C-alpha positions in Angstrom: -11.6 7.9 12.3 -11.3 7.3 8.5 -8.6 5.5 7.2 -6.4 7.0 5.0 -6.2 6.0 0.9 -2.2 5.9 2.0 -0.3 4.0 4.3 3.1 5.6 6.2 5.9 3.7 7.1 4.7 3.7 10.9 1.7 2.0 9.8 3.7 -0.7 7.6 6.0 -1.5 10.7 3.1 -2.2 12.4 1.0 -3.9 10.0 3.8 -6.2 8.4 5.9 -6.5 12.1 9.2 -5.0 10.5 11.9 -2.9 10.8 11.3 1.2 10.0 14.4 0.3 7.4 12.4 -2.9 5.7 9.0 -1.0 5.6 11.0 1.5 3.5 12.1 -1.3 1.2 8.6 -2.7 0.9 7.4 1.0 0.3 9.9 1.8 -2.4 9.2 -1.7 -4.4 5.7 -1.2 -4.5 5.7 2.3 -5.4 8.5 1.2 -8.2 5.9 -1.1 -9.1 2.9 1.6 -9.2 5.2 3.9 -11.1 5.9 1.0 -14.2 2.4 1.1 -14.4 2.1 4.4 -14.9 0.8 5.5 -11.6 2.2 8.8 -9.4 4.2 7.5 -6.7 4.4 9.4 -3.1 7.4 8.7 -1.5 7.4 7.3 2.1 3.9 6.1 1.4 2.1 3.5 -0.7 -1.6 3.0 -1.8 -3.1 1.2 1.2 -5.4 -0.9 -1.3 -2.2 -1.9 -3.4 -0.5 -2.7 0.0 -3.2 -4.9 1.3 -3.4 -6.7 -2.5 0.2 -7.6 -2.2 0.2 -8.5 1.3 -2.9 -10.3 1.9 -3.5 -11.6 -1.9 -6.8 -10.1 -1.8 -8.6 -7.1 -3.9 -11.4 -5.2 -2.2 -14.2 -4.0 -5.1 -15.2 -0.8 -4.4 -18.2 -1.2 -6.9 -21.8 -0.8 -5.3 -24.8 -2.6 -7.2 -24.7 -4.6 -9.9 -24.3 -8.4 -10.1 
């Protein structure tokens, strides 16, 4: 099954080994950052790529071709 675009609280708990309450706090903080940048946020979910950038410190390049 392909990974979804958004991560829910249960997956954040599993990825980071934190409680549900802490996972909700993380999601809320990241969504607030996205909203401040003008993006639409979804309560209880966070964009997978944005979470990974902030947790693991890397960006995934999705462009193909070119140099």
